[in-house]
C-alpha positions as CSV (number, residue, x, y, z in Angstrom):
1,M,-7.4,2.3,21.1
2,L,-5.0,0.0,19.2
3,H,-4.0,1.8,16.0
4,V,-3.4,-1.0,13.4
5,D,-2.8,-0.7,9.7
6,L,-2.0,-4.0,7.9
7,P,-0.9,-4.0,4.3
8,T,-3.6,-4.6,1.7
9,K,-3.2,-7.3,-1.0
10,S,-2.0,-4.8,-3.5
11,E,0.4,-3.3,-1.1
12,L,1.9,-6.7,-0.3
13,E,2.3,-7.3,-4.0
14,T,4.1,-4.0,-4.4
15,L,6.4,-4.8,-1.4
16,V,7.1,-8.2,-2.7
17,A,8.1,-6.9,-6.1
18,A,10.2,-4.0,-4.8
19,R,13.9,-4.2,-5.7
20,S,16.6,-1.7,-4.7
21,E,20.3,-1.6,-3.9
22,A,19.2,-0.8,-0.4
23,C,15.9,-2.2,0.9
24,V,15.8,-1.7,4.6
25,S,13.4,-3.8,6.8
26,I,13.0,-2.6,10.4
27,Y,10.7,-4.3,13.0
28,L,10.4,-3.3,16.6
29,P,8.0,-3.8,19.5
30,T,6.0,-0.6,20.4
31,H,3.6,0.6,23.0
32,P,0.0,1.8,22.4
33,V,0.3,3.9,25.5
34,T,1.5,7.5,24.8
35,Q,3.9,7.9,27.7
36,H,6.1,5.2,26.2
37,M,6.5,6.8,22.8
38,D,10.0,8.2,23.6
39,V,11.2,4.7,24.3
40,D,9.9,3.5,21.0
41,R,11.4,6.4,19.1
42,L,14.8,5.8,20.7
43,E,14.7,2.1,19.8
44,F,13.8,3.0,16.2
45,R,16.6,5.5,16.0
46,S,19.1,2.7,17.1
47,L,17.8,0.2,14.5
48,A,17.7,2.8,11.8
49,E,21.3,3.9,12.5
50,R,22.4,0.2,12.3
51,A,20.7,-0.1,8.9
52,V,22.2,3.1,7.6
53,A,25.6,2.0,8.7
54,Q,25.2,-1.3,6.8
55,V,24.3,0.7,3.7
56,R,27.2,3.1,4.2
57,D,29.6,0.2,4.6
58,R,28.4,-1.5,1.4
59,D,28.8,1.8,-0.5
60,A,32.2,2.7,1.1
61,A,34.0,2.8,-2.2
62,G,31.1,4.3,-4.2
63,D,28.0,6.4,-4.0
64,R,27.1,7.6,-0.5
65,R,23.8,9.2,-1.5
66,R,21.8,6.0,-0.7
67,A,22.8,6.1,2.9
68,A,22.2,9.8,3.2
69,A,18.7,9.6,1.6
70,L,17.8,6.8,4.0
71,E,19.1,8.8,7.0
72,D,16.9,11.7,6.0
73,L,13.8,9.5,5.7
74,F,14.4,7.9,9.1
75,R,15.2,11.2,10.8
76,A,11.9,12.7,9.6
77,L,10.0,9.7,10.9
78,A,11.7,9.7,14.3
79,D,11.1,13.4,14.6
80,D,7.3,13.1,14.0
81,P,5.6,13.2,17.4
82,V,2.1,12.6,16.0
83,F,3.2,9.4,14.4
84,W,4.7,8.0,17.6
85,R,1.7,9.0,19.7
86,Y,-0.5,6.4,17.9
87,Q,1.0,3.0,17.9
88,A,0.1,-0.7,18.1
89,T,2.1,-3.6,19.6
90,S,4.8,-3.6,16.9
91,L,6.0,-1.4,14.0
92,A,7.3,-2.4,10.6
93,V,9.3,0.2,8.7
94,L,10.2,-0.7,5.1
95,A,12.3,1.8,3.2
96,T,14.4,2.4,0.1
97,P,16.4,5.6,-0.6
98,D,13.2,6.8,-2.4
99,T,10.3,5.5,-0.3
100,L,9.3,4.7,3.2
101,R,6.2,2.7,4.4
102,T,5.1,2.0,7.9
103,Y,2.7,-0.6,9.2
104,R,1.5,-0.8,12.8
105,L,1.0,-4.4,13.8
106,P,-1.1,-6.1,16.5
107,S,1.4,-8.9,17.2
108,R,4.6,-8.5,19.3
109,L,7.6,-9.0,17.1
110,R,11.3,-9.1,18.0
111,K,13.7,-6.4,16.9
112,I,15.1,-6.7,13.4
113,S,17.2,-4.4,11.2
114,A,17.9,-6.0,7.8
115,V,19.4,-4.7,4.5
116,S,19.1,-6.5,1.2
117,D,18.0,-5.9,-2.4
118,R,14.4,-6.8,-1.3
119,F,12.3,-6.5,1.8
120,H,12.2,-9.0,4.6
121,L,8.5,-9.6,4.9
122,R,8.2,-12.8,6.8
123,P,7.8,-11.2,10.3
124,M,4.9,-9.1,9.2
125,L,3.0,-11.8,7.4
126,R,2.0,-13.6,10.6
127,A,0.0,-10.5,11.5
128,V,-1.5,-10.5,8.1
129,S,-2.4,-14.2,8.2
130,F,-3.9,-14.2,11.7
131,P,-4.2,-10.6,13.0
132,G,-5.5,-11.7,16.4
133,V,-7.4,-8.4,16.9
134,V,-11.1,-8.6,17.8
135,L,-13.8,-6.4,19.3
136,V,-16.1,-7.8,22.0
137,L,-19.5,-6.3,22.4
138,A,-20.5,-7.0,26.0
139,F,-24.3,-6.6,25.7
140,A,-26.4,-6.7,28.9
141,Q,-29.6,-5.0,29.9
142,N,-27.9,-3.0,32.6
143,S,-24.7,-2.1,30.7
144,V,-22.9,-2.2,27.4
145,R,-19.2,-2.2,26.7
146,L,-17.1,-2.4,23.6
147,V,-13.7,-4.1,24.4
148,E,-10.8,-4.1,22.0
149,V,-8.6,-7.2,22.2
150,S,-5.1,-7.7,20.8
151,P,-2.9,-10.8,20.7
152,D,-0.3,-9.6,23.2
153,G,-1.4,-6.4,24.8
154,P,-4.0,-5.7,27.5
155,A,-7.7,-5.4,26.6
156,R,-9.1,-1.9,26.4
157,E,-12.6,-0.5,26.6
158,I,-13.4,1.8,23.7
159,A,-15.5,4.9,24.3
160,V,-18.5,4.7,21.9
161,P,-20.4,8.0,21.3
162,D,-24.2,7.8,21.9
163,L,-24.0,4.2,23.3
164,P,-27.0,3.6,25.6
165,A,-25.9,3.0,29.2
166,A,-28.7,0.6,30.0
167,I,-32.1,-0.5,28.7
168,D,-33.9,1.4,31.5
169,D,-32.2,4.6,30.4
170,L,-33.4,4.1,26.9
171,A,-36.9,3.4,28.2
172,R,-36.9,6.7,30.2
173,T,-35.6,8.6,27.3
174,A,-38.4,7.2,25.1
175,G,-41.0,8.0,27.8
176,D,-41.7,4.3,28.5
177,D,-42.3,2.9,32.0
178,P,-39.4,0.6,32.8
179,D,-41.3,-0.8,35.7
180,A,-44.2,-2.0,33.5
181,P,-45.6,-5.5,34.2
182,A,-44.0,-6.6,30.9
183,R,-40.7,-6.7,32.8
184,A,-41.8,-9.4,35.1
185,A,-43.8,-11.2,32.5
186,G,-41.2,-11.1,29.8
187,G,-44.0,-10.3,27.4
188,E,-44.0,-8.7,23.9
189,A,-43.7,-5.2,25.3
190,R,-40.5,-6.1,27.0
191,K,-39.1,-7.9,23.9
192,T,-40.0,-4.8,21.8
193,L,-38.1,-2.6,24.2
194,I,-35.0,-4.9,24.2
195,T,-35.1,-4.9,20.4
196,K,-35.2,-1.2,20.4
197,Y,-32.3,-1.1,22.8
198,A,-30.3,-3.6,20.7
199,R,-30.9,-1.4,17.6
200,A,-29.6,1.7,19.4
201,V,-26.5,-0.2,20.6
202,D,-25.9,-1.5,17.1
203,R,-26.3,2.0,15.6
204,A,-23.7,3.4,18.1
205,V,-21.3,0.6,17.7
206,Q,-21.3,1.0,13.9
207,T,-19.9,4.5,14.2
208,V,-16.7,2.8,15.6
209,V,-16.5,-0.5,13.6
210,A,-17.6,0.7,10.2
211,G,-14.8,0.5,7.7
212,R,-12.7,-1.8,9.9
213,T,-12.1,-5.4,9.0
214,V,-11.8,-6.4,12.7
215,P,-14.1,-9.3,13.7
216,L,-16.8,-8.6,16.3
217,I,-17.8,-11.1,19.0
218,L,-21.1,-10.8,20.9
219,A,-21.0,-11.5,24.6
220,C,-24.4,-11.9,26.3
221,V,-26.9,-14.2,27.9
222,D,-28.3,-16.8,25.5
223,Y,-31.8,-15.3,25.1
224,L,-30.4,-11.9,24.0
225,V,-28.4,-13.5,21.1
226,P,-31.3,-13.8,18.6
227,I,-32.6,-10.4,19.5
228,Y,-29.3,-8.7,18.8
229,R,-28.6,-10.7,15.7
230,S,-32.0,-9.7,14.3
231,V,-30.9,-6.0,14.2
232,A,-27.1,-6.3,13.8
233,S,-25.8,-4.6,10.7
234,S,-22.1,-5.4,11.1
235,P,-20.8,-7.9,8.5
236,S,-17.9,-8.7,10.8
237,L,-20.1,-10.1,13.5
238,L,-18.9,-13.7,14.1
239,D,-21.2,-16.7,14.6
240,E,-19.5,-17.7,17.8
241,V,-20.8,-16.1,21.0
242,I,-19.4,-15.7,24.5
243,V,-22.4,-16.9,26.3
244,G,-23.2,-15.6,29.8
245,N,-23.8,-12.4,31.6
246,P,-20.8,-10.1,30.6
247,E,-21.4,-7.9,33.6
248,H,-19.7,-10.6,35.6
249,L,-16.6,-10.5,33.4
250,S,-13.8,-8.0,33.4
251,A,-12.3,-6.6,30.2
252,Q,-9.4,-9.0,30.6
253,E,-11.6,-12.0,31.2
254,L,-13.7,-11.1,28.1
255,A,-10.4,-10.8,26.2
256,Q,-9.3,-14.3,27.2
257,R,-12.6,-15.8,26.1
258,A,-12.3,-13.9,22.7
259,R,-8.8,-15.1,22.2
260,D,-10.0,-18.7,22.8
261,V,-12.6,-18.2,20.1
262,L,-10.1,-16.8,17.6
263,R,-7.6,-19.6,18.4
264,G,-10.2,-22.2,17.8
265,Q,-11.1,-20.7,14.4
266,D,-7.4,-20.5,13.4
267,A,-6.7,-24.0,14.6
268,R,-9.6,-25.4,12.6
269,Y,-8.5,-23.5,9.5
270,V,-4.9,-24.8,9.8
271,A,-6.0,-28.3,10.6
272,D,-8.1,-28.4,7.4
273,I,-5.1,-27.4,5.4
274,R,-3.0,-30.1,7.1
275,E,-5.7,-32.7,6.4
276,R,-5.7,-31.7,2.7
277,F,-1.9,-31.8,2.7
278,G,-2.0,-35.4,3.8
279,R,-4.5,-36.4,1.0
280,W,-2.9,-34.3,-1.8
281,H,0.7,-35.4,-1.0
282,A,0.0,-38.9,-2.4
283,T,-1.0,-37.4,-5.8
284,G,2.0,-35.1,-6.0
285,R,0.0,-31.9,-5.2
286,A,1.6,-31.2,-1.9
287,S,5.1,-30.8,-0.8
288,A,7.2,-29.8,2.3
289,D,10.5,-29.8,0.4
290,L,11.8,-26.2,0.3
291,S,13.6,-26.7,-3.1
292,H,10.4,-28.2,-4.6
293,V,8.1,-25.6,-3.2
294,A,10.4,-22.7,-4.4
295,R,10.3,-24.2,-7.9
296,A,6.5,-24.6,-7.7
297,A,6.1,-21.0,-6.5
298,T,8.2,-19.8,-9.5
299,V,5.8,-21.4,-12.0
300,G,2.6,-20.3,-10.2
301,A,1.8,-23.8,-8.9
302,V,1.4,-23.0,-5.2
303,E,-2.2,-22.6,-4.1
304,T,-1.6,-22.3,-0.4
305,L,1.7,-21.9,1.5
306,L,2.2,-22.5,5.2
307,F,5.5,-21.1,6.4
308,D,7.3,-21.0,9.7
309,I,7.2,-17.4,11.0
310,D,10.5,-17.7,12.9
311,G,14.0,-18.0,11.6
312,A,15.4,-17.5,8.1
313,T,17.1,-19.6,5.4
314,W,19.6,-17.4,3.7
315,G,20.6,-17.8,0.1
316,H,19.3,-17.3,-3.4
317,V,16.4,-18.4,-5.6
318,D,16.9,-18.5,-9.4
319,P,14.5,-16.0,-10.9
320,D,13.6,-18.3,-13.9
321,T,13.8,-21.9,-12.6
322,G,13.2,-21.4,-8.8
323,A,16.3,-23.5,-8.0
324,I,17.7,-22.6,-4.6
325,R,21.2,-22.1,-3.3
326,V,21.5,-22.0,0.5
327,D,24.3,-19.8,1.9
328,G,23.9,-20.7,5.5
329,T,24.7,-17.2,6.8
330,P,23.3,-13.8,5.9
331,S,25.3,-11.5,3.6
332,A,24.8,-8.2,1.7
333,S,24.0,-10.2,-1.4
334,S,21.7,-12.9,0.1
335,Y,18.1,-13.0,1.3
336,D,15.7,-15.3,3.0
337,I,14.7,-18.1,0.6
338,V,11.4,-18.6,2.4
339,D,10.6,-14.9,2.1
340,E,11.3,-15.1,-1.7
341,T,9.1,-18.2,-2.0
342,I,6.3,-16.4,-0.1
343,G,6.6,-13.4,-2.5
344,R,6.4,-15.6,-5.6
345,T,3.3,-17.3,-4.1
346,I,1.6,-13.9,-3.5
347,L,2.5,-12.6,-7.0
348,T,0.9,-15.6,-8.6
349,G,-2.4,-15.4,-6.6
350,G,-1.6,-17.9,-3.9
351,T,-2.6,-17.8,-0.2
352,V,0.2,-17.5,2.4
353,L,-0.2,-18.3,6.1
354,G,2.4,-17.8,8.8
355,V,2.3,-20.5,11.5
356,R,4.5,-21.9,14.3
357,R,6.8,-24.8,13.4
358,P,4.7,-27.4,15.3
359,D,1.7,-26.5,13.1
360,L,3.5,-27.5,9.9
361,P,2.9,-31.0,8.5
362,D,6.7,-31.7,8.4
363,G,8.4,-30.2,11.5
364,N,11.8,-30.5,9.7
365,S,10.8,-28.0,7.0
366,P,10.0,-24.3,7.2
367,V,7.3,-24.6,4.5
368,A,4.4,-26.8,3.3
369,A,2.5,-26.2,0.1
370,L,-0.7,-27.2,-1.5
371,L,-0.3,-27.2,-5.3
372,R,-2.7,-26.2,-8.0
373,F,-1.0,-28.9,-10.1
374,A,1.8,-31.4,-9.8
375,A,5.0,-29.4,-10.5
């Protein structure tokens, strides 16, 4: 099972507002499979050592306690075998000398070790915007499977306690005759049995999905769709269905169909924002100019911000006016201007969405914003 924990809205706000002489942001790809945990731990140790060295170099003429405190926090995490046993596809570690937070992410991220006076959050926000994790319920009369799908890793079947193996097993357990004429006739008796079967499946699946915000996609033949929906209790069940007999599809084939569903949803959502951008731009309520967007975010004018998930624009943003100064190269005193603009948007109640550069209205800019008012 993929162990994912994305930051909540309040956690994001806390991370955005955090300031310290040494904010360390570490990202690394990880493996959900236990036998690879030592590889992940070694990679983390290497990135952590690099970050501590940066902090130590910055403090060379002064207080060494910051580097020592971070070293202790990172060592404790690296030495925790239980933590490394349960991973997702990537790991974010965000630390100051006083605090350490970890987030297991479903998307595969490249290795990063960054030190600044604030956290580098842009890599994590793509996973927050479009997690790409979905559960597929392969519902057939002769079998049921719950398949977990991630954006980059292989699909996995999840063991579900008390999940009926097939409708005939349920019929025998209940003392019904599975060979009754209703099977052939497709009459009310058979429909009642299928409904009972669907309810038992839903009840078992709820023990796994309850409390999770992961969407659930139903995969079944068309005539079973209304029957299952009539008893389904999961609020995360999507309207889209993978139609067909799932018994003929492997877990990986189901995963591909599910990813197609999610990609279609995400593409429609981004296309709607792009269409609004085109209409609003003429009235001054949309902009793809980074300096304009940074100023707008500072005064709380950004309603929705699309940003490029790759790269960084190093420099500074004035805390009062939002005026930007681009440095061109990273330094101990600079940070990602887009990251800072994202943070100001979050803190003023805006929506932020990480996308690929081709999905932005202006491919020459790393941002595009819909504004609450012309600013």
